[in-house]
N, C-alpha and C positions, 0 to 999 in steps of 0.2 A: 255535490253532484257526482253520480256514478260515471266512471269513464267507460265509454262504449267498448265492447270487445274488439280487439285488433288482431287479425289473423297472423300478422307478423310476430307479435309477441307470443300469442298462444301457440303458434306453430313451433316456436323454439322451446317454450315451456313444456309442451307435450311431445317433444321429439318427433315432429312430423316432417319438417323440412328445414333446410338452412342454406346458406350461401358461402362462397369462399372467393376472396379477391382474385385468386389465381384462375378460377373458373370464369370469372367475369360477372359484371352487373347484369341483372335480368336473366340469369341462368341458374336457378335454384336446383339443388339436388334433394332427393327424397330419402328420408331415413326409414327404417323398417316399418314403423307404425304408420307413417304417412304413405308408404308404398302399399300397405294393406288397404287403406282407404281409397287410394287411387285405383288400384287393381280391381277392388270390389265395385267401385263406381263404373269403371270401364266395362266390366263383365255384365253389370246390370244393363247398361245401355245396349251392348251387343245383343243380349238376350231379348230385350224389348224390341229391338229392330228386327231380329229374326222372326219373332212372333208376328210382327207387322208386315212381313213379306219382303224384307230387305235382304240383299245378297252382299256379303262383305268382300272387299278387295284390299290389296296392298299396292301402293304406288311409291316410286322413289321421291326423296325429298329434294332432288336436284332436277333441273330441266334446262334445256338449251334456251338461250336468249330468244331465239326465234319463236319458241312456244309461247312466251309471254308477250311477244309482239303481236302474235295472232290473237291471243285472248284479250288484248288491250291493257293488260296490267303494266306493261313497260311504258306505254304512253301516258296512262292515267295514274299510275301507282308507284312509279320507280323511286320516288323520294322515300318511300317506306320500305324499300327492298335493299338487301345487302348488295354490294358491288359485284359485278360479274367476276368470275374466276377464269383465267385463261388456261385452256386445255388444248395445246397445239394451235390449230387454226380456229377452234371453236371457243365460244364463251358459254359458260354454264352458270346458273344462279341457284341459290337456295330459294325454294318456292315460297311465295307469300300467300298461297291459296292452293286448295286441292282441286278446284273445279276444272282447270285446264287438263289435268291428268285424267280426270274421270271422263271428260269429253273425248279424249283420245282412246280410252278404253272402250267407250261406247262405239266410237267410229271404227275400231279395229275389226268389227264383225258386222255383217248385214243383219237387219232386224225387220221383222214383220209386225204389222199392227197387232197381231195376236199376242205378241210378247209384251205389249205395253199395258199398263205402266211397268217400266223396268226400274226397280229401286236399288240403287248402288250406294253402299255405305262404307265408311272407313274411319277409324280412329288414327289419324295421321299427323305427322309433324309438319309444321310450317314455321316460317321465320320472318320476323319483322325487325327492321333496323330502327328500333326505338331509341330516342335520345336518353342519356343516363338520367337526366333530370325528371323524367316522367315515370321511371321504373319504380315499382314498389311491390315487395313481397311476391305473391303469386298473381296479383291482379293485372300487372303490366310487366310482361316478360318478353324476352327476345326469341326464345324457343317455345313454341306453343304446340300442345297436342289438341287437335280439334276433333270434336265429335261431328263429323260432316257427312252429308248424304246428298245425292242428286238423283232426282226422279225424272226419267225421260218418258214423256207421255204425249198423248194427243191433246189438242187444244180443249176438246170437250172433257178431258179427264183432269185438267189442271186445277180447277177450283176444288174438286173433291179431294185430290191428293194434298193440296195445301191445307184444306180443312182437317184432314186426317192427321197431318203433321202437327197441327195445333193441338189436337186431342192427345196425341202421343206426348207432347210437351206437358200438357196438363196432368196426365197420369204420372209422369216422372216427378213433377213438382210435388204431387200429393205423397208419393212414396218417400221423397227426400225431405219433406217438411219445408219446402220453399214456397214463399208467397210472392207472386208477382206484384211489383209496385204499380205497373200500368202497362198497357199495350200501346205501341206507337206505330203509326203508319209513316215510315220514313221516306221522304220525298226529296227530289233535288232542290238545291238552293242557288242563289245568285253567285256567280264567280267560281263555282266548283268545276273540277275536271270530270265532266260527265259525257257519256256517249251522246253524240249529237243526232238524235233520232226521235223527234217529238211523237211520232206515231207509236213507236216502241214504248215510250214512257206512258202514253195515254192508255194503251191496251193493258199493260201490266198493272198499272194503278187501278184501273177499273176492275180487273179480276181480283186483286187483293182486297178491294173494298167489298166485293161480293163475298169473299171468304169471311171477312170480319163481320159483316152485317148478317150473313147467314148463320154464323156461330153465336150470334147474340152477345158479342164481346164489345164492351165499351172501349173506345180507343181515341187517341189524339193524333192528328196529323202534325208532322214536324218537318219543316223544310231544312235542307242542308245536311240531312242524315242518311240519305240514300247511298247504296253502293254505286260505283261509277257506271255500272252497266244496267242498273234498274232499281226500282223501289223495293222496299222490303217491310215485312212486319217484324218489329223488334219487341221482344218481351223484356221489359225493364225490371231490374231488381234494385233494392236499396239496402245499403249496409246499415248497421245500428246507428251511425251518425247521420243517416239520411242521404248519403251520397248515392246517386244513381249510376247504374252501368247496364249495358246490354248483355244478357246471358244467352238467350235463344233467339233464333231468327227463322223466318220463312220468306222465301223470295220466289217470284215467278219471272223467268228470264227468257226473253226472245233473242238476246244479243249473242250469247255464246253459241247456241245452235247455228246461228247464221255465220259467225266467224269461222267455225270449224266445219261448216258444210255438213252438218249432221242430217240424217234422213232415216225414214223407215218406209217399208213398202206397204202401201195401203190396200184395202180390199179391191181397189180398181187396178192393181198391179203397177201403179205409178209411185214415184218417190214423193214423200211428204216430209215437211220439216217438223221435228218434234219440239215440244216445249220442255224447258229444263226448270224443274222446281228444286231450288236449293233449300235445305233445311238442316238445322242443328238443334238437337234436343237440349243438350246442356252446354252448348258452346265450347269454350276451351276448358279442358279438364282442370287446368290451373285455377282459372277464375271460379269455376264451380266449387272446387275444394275450399278456396278462400272464403267464399260466401257461406258454405256449410259450416266451416269452423267458427265464423263470427255469429251466424244466426243461431247455432246451437250451443255456442260457448264451449265447444269441444265435446259436448255430450251428444254424440252422434246417435241417430236412430240405431236400434239394436243390430239390424242387418249390416250396417255400415261401420260399426264401432271396431277399432283395432283389436280390442279385447272385449269379448262379449260376456264372459263369465269369469269372475274372480273367485277363487276358492281359498278360503281362509281357515286352516286348522287352528283351533284355540291353543293347543299345545303340541309338542313334538310327538306325543303318543297318537295323535290323529293325522300325522303327516302322510302315513302310508295310505289311509283312506282318501285323503285329499288328492294325492297324486294318481291314485287309481281312478277317481272321478274325472280328473283332467284328461287322462288317457281315453276314457270312454267318450268324453265330450269331443275330443279331437277326432276320434274314429267316426263320429257323426257329422263331422265337418264344421264343428263349432270352434271358435277361437277362445281357448281357456288357458288361464295361467294360475299357478298356485303362489300365494303370498305366505311363505313359511314364517313361523314364529321368530326366526332369527332376524327378520326384517323389521321387527318392532312389536310394540304391544298390539293387541287386537284392535283397540280404538284407533291407533295410528295407521294400521293397515287398512281399516275401513275408510278412513279419511283419504288415504293415498289412492284408493280405488273408487273414489266418489263419482267419477265420470263413467265408470263401467256400468252397463245397464243392469247386470245381475251379479249379486254376491251370494255365495253359498258358504255359510259358516258351519263348521263341523266341530262340535265339542264332544266330551265323553259320552253324554246321553245320546246325541245324534249318532255317533259312531256305533254305539251298542245296539241301537234300534234300526240301523240302516237308513237313517233319515238325514236331511240337511235343513238347516234354518235358512230361510230365504229372505234376502233384503233386496228391494228394488231401488234403483237410483233415485226415484221420486220420493223415497221415504216410506213407502208402503212395505209391510212385512206380512206376506201371506203365511198361512199355517205351515209348519214343517212338512216336508214332502219326502217320499222315497226318492232316491237319487235318480232312478229311471224316469219318474214322473216329472221331476224338474227338467231333465234334459229334453223330454218330449215337449214340455211347455215352451222352453226357450227355443227349441228347434222349430216349433210351429210358428212362433212369432217371427223368427228370422226368415223363414220361408215365405211368410205372408207379406214381408216388406212393411212399409208404412212406419209410422212413428210410435205406435202404441207399445207399451211394455208388457202387458199381461192380458191374457184371455181367461175369462171364467170357464170352469169345466162345463 
């Protein structure tokens, strides 16, 4: 029986991330290749959000205890938060969520109905006091970078905004090669610490069902999986061993706008309460990378790969040609590296670069003709190409995103 890929093992083998006891459990650090994957993923999400009309903000990872008392996190979620830190007469906490901060940012300015929907996004840090026994690799960590966003809108806009968020999640999954295991409507369960407002739950649940039904998405209702302040749509993923986890979420929230006394000025000149749509395209960056490592076995889509083009001169005489090609590739924004003959035989260097999407082999004939012999990661070998044509082809595939390796001319 084949052992399913494990991102913890692959992460170390591929020099993506690691941990150190002195840093602490659940606090991984990122090595250069892992940092490339993470940075590329973060920039992809920011770009997708910008195209979808989101505005990005930064907010601090600390907040006064009073902030989380207002949001309800302290009453309903304090067991998962780090203890307060004493700063003179005040207590501050590492935040367990970004939504209270975004509510304050919205509240800091007056808003007209003409500004809505107002889409606010952030890739921000948050912290969970996870017990050491449940920590594992990148999937359960104590310091989380969350791809989070909050849409402040009218009640009439809420369903369409939530539906658009689901579409944004679907497009990202297609580009990343992620297949959702199922969609879940997460509802409150018996005995949980939930906001005691039956009408709030009824209204939010009805709207989320409208979103799912209108999108034609098959889903399952699950009790006991809701956030403390409201129901949510969870996009579930499964690792190669079949274990499920939540990656992306969409929520419709009436609770936070009420707690923070948020409002906008309507066409009648009066104050009205906005609805707050929470959504996360890829959830935590850590969990997303863990899933990508396992689902692709380290063979990332070309646009996400730490090294996109490996250049292999057959002999030292072609090294200058190889390094010139690498410089040209980097000038075009591609991530290229040269595997010189000193690193081993050509066959050994090809094997070492087996996860790189594209390999360019330069022998004496190729160097003389200004060509490169192309090898794709999937085993295909297109005809030799001029160096400029290879770089154009690779650049086009990287720019197009997705998981495909090669376009026909």
